[in-house]
Residue, then its C-alpha position, 0 to 999 in steps of 0.5 A: m550484519k544483515r537481517k534474517l529473512s522472515n515471511q511470517a510473524r513470530y509465533y508466541g504460543p497458543e492462540d488463547v493467551g494474549v500478550h504477557t509482560e515477557d513478551i514485552l521484554n522479549a520485544s525489547r531485547y530483540i530491538d536492542t540486538s537487531r535495530c542496527t542490522d540492514d535489511a536482509v539481501l534480496g535475491r530474485q527468489q525472494i520477491g513479490s509475495e515471497l518476500n514479506q518485510w519492510v524494504k529500505p529504499v535504493t536511490q540512484f540519480g545517475d550523475e550526482a554531480s549534474s547541476w539539476v541534482v545539486k540544485l534539487k538536493a539544495s532545494p526547499f521543495v525536495g532536499e534529501i529524500d532518504f533517511p539514516r540507516r539507523q533511523w529506518a532500522r529503528a522504526r522497522d523494528a519497533v513496528d514489527e514488534v508492536l505488530k507481533l504483539l498485536l497480533k498475538e493479542m488479537r488471536a486471543k480475542v478472536v477465540g470466542v468467535t467460532h471458526l474465525k482465524i487471524d492468520s498473519y500480517i502482510r506488510q505493504g504500502s511504500a515501506r514494503d515497496g521501498l518507496k518511503v521518503i524523508a522519515p520512516d514514520e508511516f507503515d501499512v499492514a494487512f491482517e490476513f483472516h480466514i473463516e474455517r470450512l467457509e467456501y466463497v467465490e467473487s461475485p461481480i458488480q455490475v453497471s447496466s449488465r457490464p461488470i466493473p473492475g477492481f470490485c466484488y461481492i464475496k458470495v457464499r458457496n455450498a451452505t444455507a442460511n441455516l447451516l451458516a447460523q449453526r456453524y458460525p453463531e457469533l458471525w451470524r448474530k453480528e450479520v456478517f452473513i447477509e441473505m439476498n435473492g436466495s444467495v448468502f454473501l459476506s457483509s464487508k461493513n458488518l465484518y469491519t464494524a461488528l468484529f474487526l474494529p472492536i477486536i483492533d480496539q480491544s487489543c490495543a487497549s489491552i496491550e497499553e494497559k499491560i505495558k503501563k504495568i511495567a515499571g518506568v515505561k511510558f508507551r501508548l497506542t491510540r487508533r482512529t479509523n479511516p475505512p477500510a483502515v484503522n490507523i494506529t499510532i505508536h507514541l514513544d516518549t523517553d521512556g518508551n524509547n528506552l523500551f524500543m530503542p535503548q540506546g537512543r533519545i527520541q527528543n534528539p532531532t538526529g536520533g529518531i522519531s517520537k510517533i509512527d503511524v501504522d494503517v492496518i486493514p483486514a484482508i480476506r484471500l480470494k485467490k492465488d494468481d499462479q499463472s502471470f509470468y514476469q521477468g523470469s519467474y511466476m508471480n504467484a501473487f495472493i489476491h486479497g479483498i478488502p472491506k470497501w463498502k463506501e467511497d466519498g459521495a458514493r461515486g462510481a460503482f457505489e451508486v448502483a452497488d449494495q454498499d454493505r457488501v462491496w469488497l475491494i480487489n487488491s492489486v498490491a501483490y502485483e505492485r510488490h512484485m513489479f517494485d522488487v523487480a524494479r529495484l534490480s534494474e538500473k533503468q528502472r531504479y531511476i524511475l523509482t527514484a523519480l517517483r520518490i523525488v515526486k513523493t518527497y515534493f508532495k510531502k514537503t510542499k503540502k505543509r506550506n500555506p497554501p499548499p500547491p493544489i496538485t499535492t492536496i488533490l492527488k494521492s500517493y497511489h496515483l503517482k505509483q500508477i504513473a510510475c508503473y506506466a513509465i516502467l511499461y513503456t520505457c522498459h518493456i514495450h520500448r526497451s531500446f529508449r534510454i533512461d540514463s539518469a533520475h532527471k530523464a526519468i522524472i521527464y517521462f514521469l511528469r509527461l505521462l502525468e501531464v498526458c492523464l491530467e489533459k485527458k482527465r483519465l488515469p486508467h487503473f494500471f492492473y485492471s484497466n490497462t490494454k498493454i499490460g500483456a507486453m509486461f506480464n505473461n499469461y496475465v488474465p485480462q478483464g474482458s472486453r465487456m468490462l468497464r474501465y477503471d479510472m484512478f481519477r474517478q472521485i475527483p471532479n473535473d474542475a479540481l483536476q483542471q486546478v491540478l493541471y495548473s498546479y502541475k505547470n506552474h508549481l510542480c515542474p518549475d519547483l523540480g527545475i523541469f522546463w520544456t525547452g529545446p527540440s522534441n524527444q521522438e521517444l518521449t513523444t511516442v510514449m506521450g502519444e501512446m499514453r494518450q491513446e490509452a486513456s482515451k480507450g473504452e467506457y469508464f465506469 
């Protein structure tokens, strides 16, 4: 049985009404009837921004009987990268039902804030992109909001009169400070609007700390209290902040499992998971890219702004920016579309499998004492960027280059990573990749004056040197990858082009 495809959260009723007991019981009944169903079948018309659902990974090794695959599956460093169908369905449905309850409660909480609306939630991250490994215990979601009757535009952040990619201010149009104070009194009092040099901007910091965080906190507490009043049910939510995200943990004990997973026992090690982490971020829609064309269809990517008013040590853009106004221009809409298309291609599925093998290695060995430095310094988003470059070079720029197994794909993946570590640069695939036009038709480039966005920019050079050492002495040998035998001219070509790409231009 397949699930019905839905791009929208279910509507529970008037926005000024919070979660009721019946809503919780409806969630329980829904999970009871749908938890064993498969994901909806994906078609070419249901990809990217058109597909708002969690996606179970597809693993493809190629030659399953090869000695490398057999050793990898028996290895303590990797082992099994997948998880049971039932476990995925349980977690997927439990998260969705909690998010729908949270959405309803949040809508009720913002009724007193004039013209502020919580629209829906957008699934994202590895659970949305079909890249989850080992266990479905972490999910990511963006709650899209808008402010009615407010017009705004992106305003560039500049370093020495040159714009930087990936970040912006949001400038209000066609409204004076007096008009904003009258039209949006609650937002004005919470200093969501900032006047500067005759213009008005949205404050990412104040919108997050004074509005979004309290709304999430109050909504979680309210739902938790309502669930406690249902006899025999033990279920709770906790949250912590990690700007721009709020981490909500769904705790399910035996009674909570009976509510959300009626036929399972959470304590049974084969039955499921007792804790699910959900990272929630607020997102405001900036624009829609209806020009970029990829593999037979327009991407129609919705680009969102994410509050991002600080980085560790205020490195990079934030040394010159007004930190209270900084927004991250989120590129995940392009990633979603790219990975959805990749799952339809055998060659690209090998690359996605290679990515998931490395992600599994990171997740497992990070728990060792001591862990390999590469697993504590690099993040999942670095690995995803390497996979994007592997797809670009081997499936678009050099379509004839052969990848017929996950083993061959992981060699390309690792050598591209090696080049970037040696150069100490990883140019952002969507914002600072000069070859992206070979992949996306009509994609609007960032412009020749734009500084380049280095995904390693927050990592000191000495730490990158540790990563390179760990790459050679931990990651590669632990995965059974050794550089022996004659050189591969196709691989050499790809490495050379990646080396040139990383060396171009000036980075901020």
